[in-house]
Backbone as JSON, one array per atom type, in Angstrom:
{
  "sequence": "MQTPKLICIDVDGTLLDRKHAVGDRTKTALAAAIEAGHHLALVSGRSPQSLGAIKEELALPLALGTFNGALTMDKTDTIIDQHPIEYSIAQKLLLDLEESELVFFLYTNYRWYAHTHTTWFDKEERLSKSKGTITSLTELEEHLSGEEQPYKLLAMHEDPHYIETKTKLLQKTYGDEINIFTSHPNYIE",
  "N": [[-82.19, 16.72, 54.18], [-78.86, 18.0, 52.92], [-77.28, 16.73, 50.26], [-74.6, 14.96, 49.95], [-71.25, 16.49, 48.59], [-68.71, 15.84, 48.52], [-67.49, 12.16, 49.48], [-65.17, 11.12, 51.3], [-62.6, 8.91, 51.79], [-61.09, 6.56, 54.2], [-58.23, 4.28, 53.73], [-56.79, 2.12, 54.9], [-57.92, -0.28, 56.95], [-60.6, 0.42, 56.56], [-61.73, 0.81, 53.71], [-59.91, -1.26, 52.97], [-60.26, -4.81, 53.04], [-59.41, -7.08, 55.57], [-57.36, -9.0, 54.04], [-56.13, -7.03, 52.71], [-57.46, -6.24, 50.22], [-60.05, -4.91, 48.15], [-63.62, -5.18, 48.66], [-65.97, -6.86, 46.73], [-68.71, -6.09, 47.16], [-68.13, -3.19, 47.98], [-66.85, -2.35, 46.13], [-68.87, -2.18, 44.2], [-70.73, -0.46, 45.77], [-69.16, 1.78, 45.89], [-69.16, 2.52, 42.63], [-71.82, 2.89, 42.15], [-72.26, 5.47, 44.03], [-70.74, 7.34, 42.9], [-72.03, 7.26, 40.0], [-74.34, 8.05, 41.18], [-73.52, 10.97, 41.43], [-72.2, 11.93, 43.08], [-68.78, 12.9, 44.29], [-65.86, 11.39, 45.05], [-62.91, 10.4, 47.32], [-59.72, 9.04, 47.98], [-58.4, 8.55, 51.04], [-55.42, 8.81, 52.75], [-52.41, 8.0, 54.78], [-50.94, 6.94, 53.12], [-48.9, 6.76, 50.0], [-48.77, 8.69, 46.82], [-48.4, 7.11, 44.8], [-49.04, 4.51, 45.73], [-51.8, 4.71, 46.73], [-52.89, 4.98, 44.18], [-52.32, 2.88, 42.9], [-54.53, 1.24, 44.12], [-56.65, 2.98, 43.09], [-56.23, 2.38, 40.65], [-56.74, -0.18, 40.37], [-59.99, -0.09, 40.88], [-60.73, 1.09, 38.84], [-62.04, 3.72, 39.03], [-63.08, 7.37, 38.9], [-61.06, 8.83, 41.06], [-60.31, 11.25, 43.34], [-57.29, 11.91, 45.43], [-55.97, 11.96, 48.89], [-53.04, 12.05, 49.91], [-50.26, 10.96, 52.18], [-51.4, 11.83, 54.72], [-52.91, 14.11, 54.02], [-50.98, 15.8, 53.18], [-50.2, 15.87, 50.39], [-52.47, 16.7, 48.06], [-54.6, 15.47, 45.29], [-56.68, 16.23, 42.45], [-59.4, 14.11, 40.78], [-58.33, 13.89, 38.09], [-55.56, 13.46, 38.81], [-54.22, 16.04, 38.93], [-52.41, 18.47, 41.01], [-53.84, 19.39, 43.91], [-53.26, 20.67, 46.42], [-50.5, 20.93, 48.03], [-47.81, 20.09, 50.68], [-44.97, 19.85, 51.39], [-42.04, 18.37, 53.0], [-39.4, 20.41, 54.56], [-36.42, 20.53, 53.24], [-34.02, 20.99, 54.4], [-34.92, 20.24, 57.34], [-35.8, 17.67, 56.94], [-33.38, 16.22, 56.14], [-31.81, 16.76, 58.77], [-33.58, 15.26, 60.32], [-33.45, 12.75, 59.16], [-30.91, 12.15, 59.9], [-30.87, 11.86, 62.26], [-32.72, 9.63, 63.0], [-30.9, 7.86, 61.8], [-29.04, 7.44, 63.75], [-30.6, 6.31, 65.43], [-32.26, 2.88, 66.72], [-34.47, 2.88, 64.98], [-36.15, 1.38, 62.04], [-36.31, 2.98, 58.86], [-38.2, 4.75, 56.52], [-38.49, 7.09, 53.72], [-40.71, 9.02, 52.15], [-41.6, 10.37, 48.8], [-43.17, 12.48, 46.28], [-42.72, 11.09, 44.1], [-41.73, 8.72, 44.78], [-40.66, 5.99, 47.01], [-38.14, 5.73, 49.68], [-35.52, 3.78, 51.59], [-33.25, 2.99, 54.03], [-31.95, 0.51, 54.35], [-32.46, -3.0, 53.55], [-35.06, -4.79, 54.72], [-37.24, -6.75, 56.55], [-39.29, -5.12, 57.1], [-39.26, -3.6, 54.8], [-40.13, -5.08, 52.59], [-42.51, -5.92, 53.66], [-43.77, -3.41, 52.89], [-43.23, -3.07, 50.42], [-44.94, -4.88, 49.43], [-47.62, -4.57, 50.54], [-48.11, -1.78, 49.95], [-47.93, -1.89, 46.64], [-46.11, -0.78, 45.55], [-42.74, -0.36, 44.25], [-39.97, -0.06, 46.35], [-36.75, 1.83, 46.95], [-33.46, 1.03, 47.85], [-31.16, 2.71, 49.34], [-28.43, 5.13, 50.53], [-29.9, 7.6, 52.73], [-28.9, 9.49, 53.94], [-27.74, 11.14, 51.86], [-29.2, 12.28, 50.62], [-30.03, 14.48, 49.16], [-28.72, 13.89, 46.58], [-30.54, 12.15, 45.48], [-33.0, 13.09, 44.86], [-34.71, 14.74, 42.54], [-35.18, 17.57, 39.99], [-38.77, 17.94, 40.38], [-39.19, 16.27, 42.59], [-39.92, 15.99, 45.92], [-39.78, 15.85, 49.52], [-42.27, 14.39, 51.58], [-43.2, 12.82, 53.66], [-41.64, 10.61, 56.49], [-41.46, 7.46, 57.74], [-40.91, 5.91, 60.24], [-39.97, 2.57, 62.0], [-40.4, 0.1, 64.84], [-39.95, -2.85, 66.66], [-40.54, -2.7, 69.21], [-43.19, -1.18, 70.94], [-42.68, 0.58, 73.4], [-40.35, 1.55, 72.7], [-40.63, 2.77, 70.57], [-42.77, 4.69, 71.54], [-41.28, 6.19, 73.6], [-39.16, 7.14, 71.83], [-41.16, 8.53, 70.05], [-41.61, 10.96, 71.6], [-39.14, 11.71, 72.02], [-38.56, 13.12, 69.49], [-40.84, 14.58, 68.81], [-40.05, 16.75, 70.73], [-37.93, 17.5, 69.89], [-38.22, 18.13, 67.01], [-40.87, 19.19, 66.89], [-41.9, 22.07, 66.54], [-41.52, 22.36, 64.08], [-42.65, 20.49, 62.19], [-44.94, 17.78, 61.62], [-45.08, 15.37, 64.27], [-46.11, 11.98, 64.73], [-47.81, 8.87, 66.44], [-48.84, 6.71, 64.42], [-49.44, 3.79, 64.81], [-48.81, 1.11, 67.11], [-46.34, 0.55, 66.36], [-45.18, 2.23, 64.85], [-43.82, 5.37, 63.8], [-44.69, 8.35, 62.42]],
  "CA": [[-80.82, 16.75, 54.57], [-78.34, 17.86, 51.99], [-76.68, 15.4, 49.53], [-72.7, 15.37, 50.05], [-70.71, 16.87, 47.39], [-67.66, 14.83, 48.46], [-67.27, 11.33, 50.26], [-63.68, 10.88, 51.39], [-62.52, 7.16, 51.84], [-59.79, 5.94, 54.84], [-58.0, 3.26, 52.94], [-56.3, 0.77, 55.53], [-59.04, -0.46, 57.97], [-61.93, 1.14, 56.09], [-61.72, 0.25, 52.32], [-59.43, -2.43, 52.77], [-60.62, -5.68, 54.24], [-58.04, -7.81, 56.25], [-56.39, -9.3, 53.1], [-55.69, -5.63, 52.09], [-58.4, -5.96, 49.35], [-61.49, -4.36, 48.36], [-64.59, -6.13, 48.4], [-67.3, -6.52, 45.53], [-69.94, -5.23, 47.54], [-67.65, -2.23, 48.17], [-66.44, -1.78, 44.55], [-70.3, -1.82, 43.74], [-71.27, 0.72, 46.42], [-68.4, 3.13, 45.36], [-69.42, 2.85, 41.5], [-72.92, 3.43, 42.48], [-71.93, 6.37, 44.64], [-70.26, 8.03, 41.55], [-73.08, 7.3, 39.14], [-75.47, 9.19, 41.82], [-73.19, 12.38, 41.3], [-71.2, 12.16, 44.35], [-67.13, 12.86, 44.41], [-65.05, 10.47, 46.06], [-61.64, 10.64, 47.35], [-59.2, 8.02, 48.86], [-57.51, 9.61, 52.01], [-54.66, 8.06, 53.66], [-51.5, 8.3, 55.01], [-50.07, 6.02, 52.2], [-48.24, 7.67, 48.98], [-49.83, 8.69, 45.65], [-48.01, 5.57, 43.88], [-50.04, 3.52, 46.77], [-53.36, 5.09, 46.41], [-53.31, 5.22, 42.78], [-52.7, 1.52, 42.26], [-55.81, 0.91, 44.56], [-57.56, 3.58, 41.95], [-56.63, 2.12, 39.25], [-58.08, -1.32, 40.59], [-61.16, 0.19, 41.22], [-61.18, 1.81, 37.83], [-62.74, 4.66, 39.29], [-62.73, 8.97, 38.71], [-61.03, 9.45, 42.46], [-59.44, 12.25, 43.92], [-56.32, 11.13, 46.32], [-55.71, 12.55, 49.99], [-51.95, 11.2, 50.42], [-49.47, 11.68, 53.26], [-52.29, 12.5, 55.7], [-53.23, 15.65, 53.62], [-49.69, 16.92, 52.69], [-50.22, 15.87, 49.12], [-53.93, 16.07, 47.61], [-54.8, 15.55, 43.86], [-58.17, 16.05, 41.98], [-59.56, 12.7, 39.88], [-57.32, 13.79, 36.87], [-54.03, 13.47, 39.19], [-53.76, 17.17, 39.01], [-52.12, 18.68, 42.46], [-54.88, 20.62, 44.34], [-52.56, 21.47, 47.21], [-49.03, 20.37, 48.78], [-47.31, 20.63, 51.85], [-43.64, 18.69, 51.43], [-41.25, 18.82, 54.3], [-38.74, 21.5, 53.99], [-35.35, 19.74, 52.43], [-33.15, 20.95, 55.57], [-35.48, 19.36, 57.86], [-36.06, 16.36, 56.66], [-31.86, 16.0, 56.27], [-31.67, 16.7, 59.98], [-34.25, 13.98, 61.14], [-32.91, 11.38, 59.02], [-29.45, 12.16, 60.32], [-31.08, 11.66, 63.89], [-33.17, 8.23, 62.6], [-29.83, 7.16, 61.41], [-28.72, 7.06, 64.68], [-31.1, 5.17, 66.34], [-32.44, 1.66, 66.36], [-35.43, 2.92, 63.92], [-35.9, 1.35, 60.47], [-37.03, 4.22, 58.67], [-38.45, 5.23, 55.05], [-38.49, 8.45, 53.28], [-41.57, 8.98, 50.62], [-41.46, 11.72, 48.06], [-44.21, 12.35, 45.93], [-42.67, 10.11, 43.2], [-40.97, 7.04, 44.99], [-40.05, 6.0, 48.5], [-36.41, 5.04, 49.54], [-35.37, 2.9, 52.58], [-31.92, 3.16, 54.05], [-31.38, -0.91, 54.27], [-33.08, -3.8, 53.22], [-35.43, -5.37, 56.11], [-38.76, -7.29, 56.46], [-40.54, -3.97, 56.96], [-39.19, -3.07, 53.31], [-40.71, -6.48, 52.04], [-43.86, -5.54, 54.02], [-44.13, -2.18, 52.52], [-43.42, -2.93, 48.94], [-45.94, -5.48, 49.34], [-48.9, -3.63, 50.95], [-48.22, -0.35, 48.86], [-47.76, -2.41, 45.64], [-44.8, 0.31, 45.14], [-41.05, -0.36, 44.4], [-38.86, 1.06, 46.98], [-35.32, 2.12, 46.51], [-32.56, 0.96, 49.28], [-29.8, 3.66, 49.16], [-28.02, 6.0, 51.68], [-30.41, 8.54, 52.9], [-28.22, 10.97, 54.45], [-27.04, 11.55, 51.08], [-30.89, 12.58, 50.12], [-30.12, 15.57, 47.59], [-28.48, 13.32, 45.17], [-31.93, 11.28, 44.91], [-33.8, 14.04, 44.54], [-34.07, 15.59, 41.17], [-36.3, 18.17, 39.57], [-40.01, 18.07, 41.26], [-39.31, 15.29, 43.78], [-39.71, 16.81, 47.04], [-39.85, 14.74, 50.58], [-43.56, 14.62, 52.13], [-43.45, 11.75, 54.74], [-40.86, 9.81, 56.8], [-42.45, 6.71, 58.24], [-40.0, 5.07, 61.11], [-40.75, 1.72, 62.54], [-39.56, -0.74, 65.35], [-40.95, -3.93, 67.01], [-40.88, -2.32, 70.57], [-43.82, -0.16, 71.12], [-42.18, 1.1, 74.44], [-39.09, 2.49, 72.13], [-41.48, 3.87, 69.78], [-43.01, 5.59, 72.49], [-39.75, 7.09, 74.16], [-38.44, 8.21, 70.42], [-41.71, 9.66, 69.07], [-41.48, 12.21, 72.42], [-37.54, 12.87, 71.64], [-38.6, 13.73, 68.11], [-41.69, 15.73, 68.87], [-39.72, 17.66, 71.46], [-36.63, 18.55, 68.77], [-38.76, 18.84, 65.99], [-42.39, 19.48, 67.06], [-42.37, 23.32, 66.37], [-41.17, 22.24, 62.34], [-43.24, 19.43, 61.55], [-45.82, 17.02, 62.68], [-45.04, 13.79, 64.38], [-47.17, 11.33, 65.82], [-47.65, 7.51, 66.26], [-49.99, 5.92, 63.83], [-49.73, 2.45, 65.06], [-47.81, 0.98, 68.19], [-44.8, 0.19, 65.94], [-44.78, 3.45, 63.68], [-43.6, 7.19, 64.13], [-45.02, 9.11, 61.24]],
  "C": [[-80.11, 16.76, 52.84], [-77.46, 16.91, 51.5], [-74.87, 15.85, 49.7], [-72.62, 15.35, 49.07], [-69.42, 16.12, 47.25], [-67.48, 13.76, 49.56], [-65.7, 11.08, 50.43], [-63.56, 9.42, 52.13], [-61.32, 6.83, 52.85], [-59.77, 4.49, 53.89], [-57.71, 1.85, 54.15], [-57.37, 0.49, 56.83], [-60.27, -0.19, 57.55], [-62.03, 0.19, 55.08], [-61.48, -1.04, 52.3], [-59.91, -3.32, 53.8], [-58.73, -6.48, 54.69], [-56.71, -8.39, 55.41], [-55.99, -7.98, 52.31], [-56.44, -5.5, 50.85], [-59.62, -5.29, 49.29], [-62.26, -5.47, 47.94], [-65.46, -5.95, 47.4], [-68.07, -5.92, 45.85], [-69.3, -3.75, 47.53], [-67.37, -1.52, 46.78], [-67.7, -1.36, 43.98], [-70.96, -0.45, 44.2], [-70.56, 2.09, 45.95], [-68.86, 3.64, 43.64], [-70.98, 3.65, 41.61], [-73.24, 4.84, 43.05], [-71.55, 7.68, 43.49], [-71.28, 8.29, 40.52], [-74.46, 8.47, 39.65], [-74.75, 10.48, 41.53], [-72.34, 12.7, 42.5], [-69.57, 12.18, 43.85], [-66.61, 12.19, 45.32], [-63.74, 10.65, 46.33], [-61.13, 9.4, 48.48], [-58.33, 8.94, 49.47], [-56.61, 8.74, 52.59], [-53.36, 8.79, 54.09], [-50.25, 7.7, 54.03], [-49.62, 7.24, 50.92], [-49.16, 7.46, 48.0], [-49.63, 7.54, 44.74], [-49.28, 4.38, 44.56], [-51.62, 3.56, 46.37], [-53.51, 5.06, 44.87], [-53.11, 3.71, 42.25], [-54.03, 0.82, 43.13], [-56.98, 1.83, 43.42], [-57.67, 3.04, 40.91], [-57.11, 0.48, 38.98], [-59.23, -0.97, 40.38], [-61.92, 0.78, 39.8], [-62.37, 2.87, 38.01], [-62.47, 6.25, 39.25], [-62.09, 9.39, 40.43], [-60.15, 10.38, 42.49], [-58.72, 11.41, 45.05], [-55.97, 12.57, 47.37], [-54.3, 11.8, 50.23], [-51.33, 11.92, 51.31], [-50.25, 12.33, 54.27], [-52.39, 13.71, 55.39], [-52.09, 16.22, 52.95], [-49.67, 16.89, 51.35], [-51.54, 15.57, 48.77], [-54.07, 16.4, 45.78], [-56.28, 15.63, 43.39], [-58.1, 14.46, 41.33], [-58.77, 12.48, 38.62], [-55.86, 13.65, 37.46], [-53.57, 14.8, 39.13], [-53.34, 17.51, 40.54], [-53.21, 19.49, 42.69], [-54.12, 21.37, 45.6], [-51.28, 20.64, 47.91], [-48.43, 21.07, 49.69], [-45.46, 19.93, 52.21], [-42.97, 19.6, 52.82], [-40.2, 19.24, 54.0], [-37.33, 20.37, 53.78], [-34.45, 19.58, 53.85], [-33.74, 20.42, 56.9], [-35.32, 17.73, 58.0], [-34.45, 15.64, 56.69], [-31.43, 15.69, 57.92], [-32.42, 15.54, 60.85], [-33.82, 12.63, 60.72], [-31.48, 11.05, 59.48], [-29.83, 11.19, 61.71], [-31.66, 10.08, 63.75], [-32.21, 7.35, 62.36], [-29.08, 6.58, 62.61], [-29.21, 6.3, 65.96], [-31.04, 3.86, 65.85], [-33.42, 1.43, 65.37], [-35.03, 2.2, 62.21], [-36.92, 2.28, 59.9], [-37.42, 4.29, 57.04], [-38.78, 6.73, 54.78], [-39.27, 8.21, 51.85], [-41.93, 10.36, 50.05], [-42.9, 11.54, 47.19], [-44.1, 11.49, 44.48], [-42.3, 8.8, 43.28], [-40.9, 6.95, 46.49], [-38.52, 5.32, 48.49], [-36.34, 4.55, 51.13], [-33.91, 2.92, 52.58], [-31.1, 1.66, 53.95], [-32.78, -1.57, 54.25], [-33.66, -4.72, 54.6], [-36.97, -5.96, 55.7], [-39.62, -6.05, 56.1], [-40.27, -3.26, 55.58], [-40.01, -3.84, 52.37], [-42.22, -6.11, 51.9], [-44.45, -4.43, 53.03], [-44.2, -2.08, 51.04], [-44.8, -3.99, 48.48], [-47.46, -5.04, 49.29], [-49.02, -2.49, 49.91], [-48.58, -0.67, 47.42], [-46.86, -1.46, 44.87], [-43.54, -0.09, 45.17], [-40.7, 0.5, 45.23], [-37.55, 0.85, 46.54], [-34.55, 2.13, 47.75], [-31.31, 2.08, 48.63], [-29.56, 4.72, 50.76], [-29.12, 7.4, 51.62], [-29.99, 9.84, 53.37], [-27.6, 11.63, 53.55], [-28.51, 11.94, 49.99], [-30.88, 13.35, 48.93], [-29.67, 14.92, 46.44], [-29.54, 12.29, 44.62], [-32.93, 12.1, 44.41], [-33.73, 14.86, 43.27], [-35.4, 16.12, 40.45], [-37.71, 18.43, 40.46], [-39.95, 17.23, 42.51], [-38.96, 15.92, 45.03], [-40.11, 15.5, 47.95], [-41.5, 15.15, 51.22], [-43.57, 13.86, 53.44], [-42.08, 11.12, 55.02], [-41.69, 8.89, 57.83], [-41.05, 5.84, 59.11], [-40.59, 3.88, 61.92], [-39.56, 0.61, 63.66], [-40.67, -1.68, 66.04], [-41.12, -3.57, 68.5], [-41.64, -1.29, 70.73], [-43.37, 0.78, 72.34], [-40.99, 2.11, 73.6], [-40.15, 3.6, 71.27], [-41.92, 5.12, 70.59], [-42.27, 6.68, 73.0], [-39.31, 7.98, 72.77], [-39.37, 9.05, 69.89], [-41.94, 11.01, 70.31], [-40.55, 12.89, 72.26], [-38.08, 13.55, 70.72], [-39.42, 14.88, 68.48], [-41.12, 17.16, 69.9], [-38.45, 18.47, 70.6], [-37.55, 19.04, 67.61], [-40.03, 19.16, 65.8], [-42.54, 20.89, 66.64], [-42.26, 23.38, 64.65], [-42.33, 21.59, 61.55], [-43.99, 18.46, 62.35], [-45.3, 15.48, 62.96], [-45.98, 12.96, 65.37], [-46.81, 9.76, 65.41], [-48.81, 7.34, 65.48], [-50.25, 4.74, 64.29], [-48.62, 2.51, 66.49], [-46.48, 0.95, 67.48], [-44.5, 1.45, 65.18], [-44.85, 4.96, 64.29], [-43.97, 7.71, 62.19], [-44.31, 10.8, 61.42]]
}
């Protein structure tokens, strides 16, 4: 059997336990894999800041596959590949989301934004270990500077039926331009 050159590790529900922490046994196994010559990557729908916090906690040289593969970085945090959302598409989608009952966040390569402060916002700050910015997302261009680009939109609602209905509508409207999927009964990505 050939030895793997790269081991990709899912974060939520795999690497992290129910308390959203990495157990000591897992930390030891990751360090041993690197010591044995394997390359490791954390892969997730999470942002680079959130995965970077986990990487920092582990103190290991890990590559990162963020935003479900839309932004990948090597173990030195150098970008390997990137697929940002085109600004005009993000802008149209944000306007549609603002007209819905959904709570939503916009993630860029440098930070994340919310249109209003909610319990979803507090939960995201706690779980991602990164500070969000509350601002009008319909004026997105004012917030993006230099190399900052949109990579992910996350929309949430307490009612899974509403999520299902809205996902189908968004897929019908934007499915030819961007990937839209339900990653959890309460989330649209």
